[in-house]
Structures are given as C-alpha cells and as structure tokens.
C-alpha positions as a printed NumPy array, in Angstrom:
array([[-39.949, -51.001,  17.084],
       [-40.878, -47.367,  16.539],
       [-39.289, -45.567,  13.618],
       [-37.646, -42.169,  13.571],
       [-40.673, -40.755,  11.755],
       [-43.016, -42.138,  14.423],
       [-40.978, -40.533,  17.191],
       [-40.668, -37.193,  15.385],
       [-44.403, -37.091,  14.769],
       [-45.125, -37.835,  18.427],
       [-42.761, -35.061,  19.498],
       [-44.585, -32.662,  17.195],
       [-47.858, -33.533,  18.933],
       [-46.466, -32.063,  22.152],
       [-46.682, -28.624,  20.541],
       [-50.438, -28.84 ,  21.064],
       [-49.997, -28.707,  24.848],
       [-47.655, -25.744,  25.044],
       [-49.019, -24.69 ,  28.438],
       [-48.075, -28.082,  29.89 ],
       [-44.576, -27.694,  28.431],
       [-44.329, -24.286,  30.079],
       [-45.307, -25.813,  33.422],
       [-42.686, -28.507,  32.878],
       [-39.994, -25.881,  32.303],
       [-41.026, -23.859,  35.346],
       [-40.361, -26.939,  37.484],
       [-36.601, -26.75 ,  36.846],
       [-35.873, -23.375,  35.23 ],
       [-34.093, -21.951,  38.299],
       [-31.278, -24.475,  37.797],
       [-30.585, -23.85 ,  34.105],
       [-27.256, -22.073,  33.705],
       [-25.389, -20.478,  30.821],
       [-23.597, -23.537,  29.418],
       [-26.066, -26.335,  28.766],
       [-25.751, -29.89 ,  27.499],
       [-29.229, -31.224,  26.647],
       [-29.585, -35.007,  26.449],
       [-32.159, -36.287,  23.971],
       [-33.503, -32.862,  23.039],
       [-35.68 , -34.222,  20.232],
       [-37.057, -31.4  ,  18.104],
       [-35.906, -28.742,  20.572],
       [-39.251, -28.043,  22.186],
       [-37.775, -27.518,  25.66 ],
       [-34.571, -25.944,  24.296],
       [-36.664, -23.02 ,  23.083],
       [-37.408, -22.037,  26.68 ],
       [-33.802, -21.354,  27.67 ],
       [-31.733, -20.928,  24.506],
       [-32.093, -17.127,  24.445],
       [-30.483, -16.807,  27.883],
       [-27.71 , -19.351,  27.376],
       [-24.213, -18.623,  26.121],
       [-23.583, -22.142,  24.89 ],
       [-25.954, -25.023,  24.18 ],
       [-25.112, -28.473,  22.88 ],
       [-28.403, -30.261,  22.206],
       [-28.145, -33.943,  21.402],
       [-30.259, -36.654,  19.888],
       [-29.743, -40.106,  18.393],
       [-31.652, -39.305,  15.185],
       [-29.977, -37.243,  12.466],
       [-33.281, -35.808,  11.266],
       [-33.958, -34.286,  14.663],
       [-30.397, -32.969,  14.956],
       [-30.74 , -31.309,  11.536],
       [-34.116, -29.879,  12.495],
       [-32.724, -28.294,  15.676],
       [-29.715, -26.836,  13.893],
       [-32.058, -25.165,  11.441],
       [-34.567, -24.12 ,  14.106],
       [-31.935, -22.397,  16.248],
       [-29.594, -21.306,  13.467],
       [-29.687, -17.654,  14.592],
       [-28.274, -18.551,  18.023],
       [-24.485, -18.378,  17.714],
       [-23.858, -20.435,  20.838],
       [-26.127, -23.292,  19.771],
       [-25.211, -26.568,  18.131],
       [-27.068, -29.849,  17.835],
       [-25.048, -33.065,  17.733],
       [-25.717, -36.704,  16.943],
       [-24.758, -38.141,  20.327],
       [-25.811, -41.181,  22.336],
       [-25.027, -40.398,  25.965],
       [-24.427, -44.096,  26.669],
       [-22.361, -45.028,  23.623],
       [-20.664, -41.9  ,  22.27 ],
       [-17.227, -40.605,  23.225],
       [-17.915, -37.551,  25.396],
       [-14.312, -36.786,  26.346],
       [-14.21 , -33.554,  24.348],
       [-16.954, -32.162,  26.583],
       [-15.46 , -33.157,  29.923],
       [-16.307, -30.67 ,  32.72 ],
       [-17.405, -28.1  ,  30.138],
       [-20.977, -27.348,  31.25 ],
       [-22.699, -25.853,  34.275],
       [-25.958, -27.637,  33.411],
       [-26.924, -31.011,  31.99 ],
       [-30.616, -31.441,  31.193],
       [-32.205, -34.87 ,  30.785],
       [-35.962, -34.522,  30.385],
       [-38.003, -37.698,  29.887],
       [-35.002, -39.515,  28.405],
       [-33.477, -41.595,  31.216],
       [-36.318, -44.111,  31.029],
       [-35.345, -44.82 ,  27.395],
       [-31.791, -45.845,  28.334],
       [-30.885, -49.421,  29.172],
       [-28.32 , -48.429,  31.833],
       [-29.571, -45.326,  33.618],
       [-26.808, -45.518,  36.249],
       [-24.059, -45.349,  33.623],
       [-25.934, -42.662,  31.701],
       [-25.983, -40.355,  34.727],
       [-22.306, -41.113,  35.381],
       [-21.553, -40.005,  31.829],
       [-23.641, -36.863,  32.3  ],
       [-21.811, -36.034,  35.514],
       [-18.495, -36.155,  33.648],
       [-19.706, -33.25 ,  31.51 ],
       [-20.343, -31.014,  34.509],
       [-17.913, -28.546,  35.958],
       [-17.662, -28.652,  39.746],
       [-20.764, -27.044,  41.206],
       [-22.796, -27.763,  38.069],
       [-26.349, -29.081,  38.075],
       [-27.902, -32.103,  36.408],
       [-31.667, -31.949,  35.905],
       [-33.415, -35.318,  35.745],
       [-37.096, -35.709,  34.888],
       [-38.651, -39.162,  34.582],
       [-42.067, -40.87 ,  34.527],
       [-42.993, -42.023,  38.018],
       [-44.322, -45.289,  39.461],
       [-43.515, -48.643,  37.903],
       [-47.014, -49.865,  38.742],
       [-48.26 , -47.491,  36.024],
       [-45.999, -49.134,  33.422],
       [-48.157, -50.263,  30.503],
       [-48.372, -50.522,  26.723],
       [-48.214, -46.729,  26.463],
       [-44.711, -46.926,  27.926],
       [-43.65 , -49.973,  25.952],
       [-44.765, -48.386,  22.676],
       [-42.405, -45.438,  23.127],
       [-39.43 , -47.507,  24.23 ],
       [-39.513, -47.022,  27.997],
       [-37.419, -49.563,  29.877],
       [-39.066, -48.532,  33.141],
       [-40.953, -45.998,  35.181],
       [-39.387, -44.826,  38.441],
       [-40.398, -45.981,  41.89 ],
       [-39.268, -43.953,  44.914],
       [-35.625, -44.527,  45.728],
       [-34.179, -45.334,  42.306],
       [-33.163, -41.775,  41.402],
       [-31.75 , -41.264,  44.894],
       [-29.674, -44.419,  44.474],
       [-28.428, -43.286,  41.07 ],
       [-27.382, -39.931,  42.551],
       [-25.675, -41.56 ,  45.543],
       [-23.713, -44.063,  43.473],
       [-22.537, -41.295,  41.156],
       [-21.499, -39.063,  44.083],
       [-24.005, -36.349,  43.229],
       [-25.666, -34.202,  45.878],
       [-29.457, -34.033,  45.778],
       [-30.517, -30.388,  45.79 ],
       [-34.214, -30.698,  45.041],
       [-36.502, -33.686,  44.639],
       [-40.22 , -33.597,  44.035],
       [-43.179, -34.78 ,  41.984],
       [-45.669, -32.895,  39.864],
       [-48.959, -33.482,  38.056],
       [-50.61 , -35.542,  40.777],
       [-54.064, -35.597,  39.089],
       [-52.496, -37.075,  35.944],
       [-51.975, -40.408,  37.7  ],
       [-55.624, -41.429,  37.522],
       [-56.302, -40.92 ,  33.789],
       [-52.952, -42.515,  32.915],
       [-53.771, -45.535,  35.086],
       [-57.239, -45.864,  33.528],
       [-55.888, -45.579,  30.004],
       [-53.052, -47.957,  30.802],
       [-55.415, -50.726,  31.885],
       [-56.662, -51.056,  28.316],
       [-54.722, -52.912,  25.646],
       [-53.132, -50.258,  23.443],
       [-52.508, -50.466,  19.72 ],
       [-48.83 , -50.952,  18.886],
       [-48.504, -47.336,  17.704],
       [-50.546, -45.778,  20.499],
       [-48.898, -43.528,  23.066],
       [-49.777, -40.523,  25.183],
       [-48.303, -38.242,  22.527],
       [-50.212, -39.821,  19.654],
       [-53.507, -39.041,  21.412],
       [-52.837, -35.305,  21.441],
       [-54.735, -33.128,  18.993],
       [-55.978, -29.567,  18.663],
       [-59.268, -30.448,  20.326],
       [-58.225, -32.274,  23.499],
       [-55.164, -30.053,  23.923],
       [-57.446, -27.291,  25.186],
       [-58.317, -29.487,  28.161],
       [-54.65 , -30.254,  28.926],
       [-53.671, -26.607,  28.634],
       [-56.522, -25.455,  30.864],
       [-55.712, -28.12 ,  33.445],
       [-52.048, -27.088,  33.422],
       [-52.958, -23.448,  34.017],
       [-55.029, -24.441,  37.029],
       [-52.748, -27.111,  38.5  ],
       [-49.398, -25.341,  38.291],
       [-50.144, -22.588,  40.849],
       [-51.856, -25.1  ,  43.146],
       [-48.945, -27.547,  43.144],
       [-46.458, -24.708,  43.517],
       [-48.17 , -23.698,  46.738],
       [-48.926, -27.234,  47.899],
       [-46.197, -29.52 ,  46.488],
       [-47.599, -33.04 ,  46.043],
       [-45.881, -36.075,  47.564],
       [-46.819, -38.162,  44.53 ],
       [-47.267, -37.339,  40.874],
       [-47.133, -38.665,  37.35 ],
       [-43.637, -37.207,  36.933],
       [-40.6  , -37.225,  39.227],
       [-37.97 , -34.482,  39.128],
       [-34.567, -34.466,  40.751],
       [-31.932, -31.731,  40.689],
       [-28.463, -32.98 ,  41.591],
       [-25.162, -31.137,  41.898],
       [-21.581, -32.168,  41.267],
       [-19.681, -31.308,  44.427],
       [-16.432, -32.364,  46.048],
       [-16.972, -35.031,  48.67 ],
       [-16.225, -34.085,  52.283]])
C-alpha cells in the first residue's frame, strides 16, 4: 500500500508537466463556477487555476498533510478552505446544495463505490449546478501502473453514462482527450512495474520537456478535431429537475 509521503511526492512530480495540467484545465474550465467543492484536490495543483476567480472553495483530501499544505498555499484567498473529507465516508450534510460546481479530477477511480460517490457529490450541488468528472479511460489499459496508485478501475464507455443516469444527472458534455497517449501507456503497461512505479514517478525535469511540448501541439489539434477515444475521459453533468 502506498504511503501518504509516496502520494504527495508523486503529486509534486506533476508540477514538471505544467503545460499538460493547463491543457487538462482547459478541457473543463468553462463549467467552473464561483462556489466550488473540489474532491481529492491533493496539493492544490488544479485549484490554482480557478481559485482567483472563485468566491468560495472547499478543497478536500483524505490526508492531513495535503490539507495543511493547501491551507498554507492558498492562505491569502479569503474564500478558500481545505478540509479533511472522504467523499464516501464523511458526513457532508453541512454542505448540502451549497455549491454550483463539484470537481472530481482523477479521483473517482480511487473510490470503491463510484456510484455512491457521485450521488454524494450531487447532494452538494444547488439545482443547475455542474459536476465535472475526469477519469482514466479503457479498462484494457489497466496495469501495474494503475494498481500501484490505488486505482480500482479504468473506465470503459458506458460506465460514466450509467453513473449519471442512476444519479439523475443530465449529461452536458462528454468527450475524450489525449488520444496519442494511449499507445505509450499501453506499451509501458505491458511491462512488469516495480511496486512503487507509476506514471507520476517517471516524471522529471528532463522528460517533462517532451510532455509539455506534446501538450502544446496536441491541445489545439484535439480542440479542432475532438477525438472519439483518448487516454482520459471527461464528463460534465448537471443537476436538474426531472421532467
């Protein structure tokens, strides 16, 4: 089992590929409102993209160290607070229907019951609010790299739609991105990985230049020609009254 220090160090490695993170944010930024509940925000890497424009942000994580880090990192933002919250296990009643946006980026795959997790997230949304879900795509790509970071699954087509339907959420936008990333992930996944090896652990100052360059090239291409498959699946759902 990976420790808190292992996970924090891996999250820090993502800072090397800041251009990829920017591309990731651009995928869903149009649906980020003013009152945001961020599930599994880690060290706050993605929070930094929207916190300046938000009036209220509650960023959560299951590790106290990461909660403390975010509270210090965003201490100058009066509307920000980081909380030790498990979206599956914690009592969320105090936040019922309080937010116009719930963000869940690369977290749902870590949760044993993703259906219940989204139900809990939906309870936090005011009517008309958006939930942003981003997950790793294609179960056939599932490998040691996923196991080592605590992924229960990757997502085949249909699972997110079913989760949305069963939680009475309207699908507003649904797409994939990073189509070329499928091949290198598949190749790397065919090899037996060390118990501490993950995609994040492989990032360094040297190879990050390649990822950042590739992101700069791929983002405008995929924006113009949205791929039907990709390494990552994104779904924007909305809490609406049923007809």
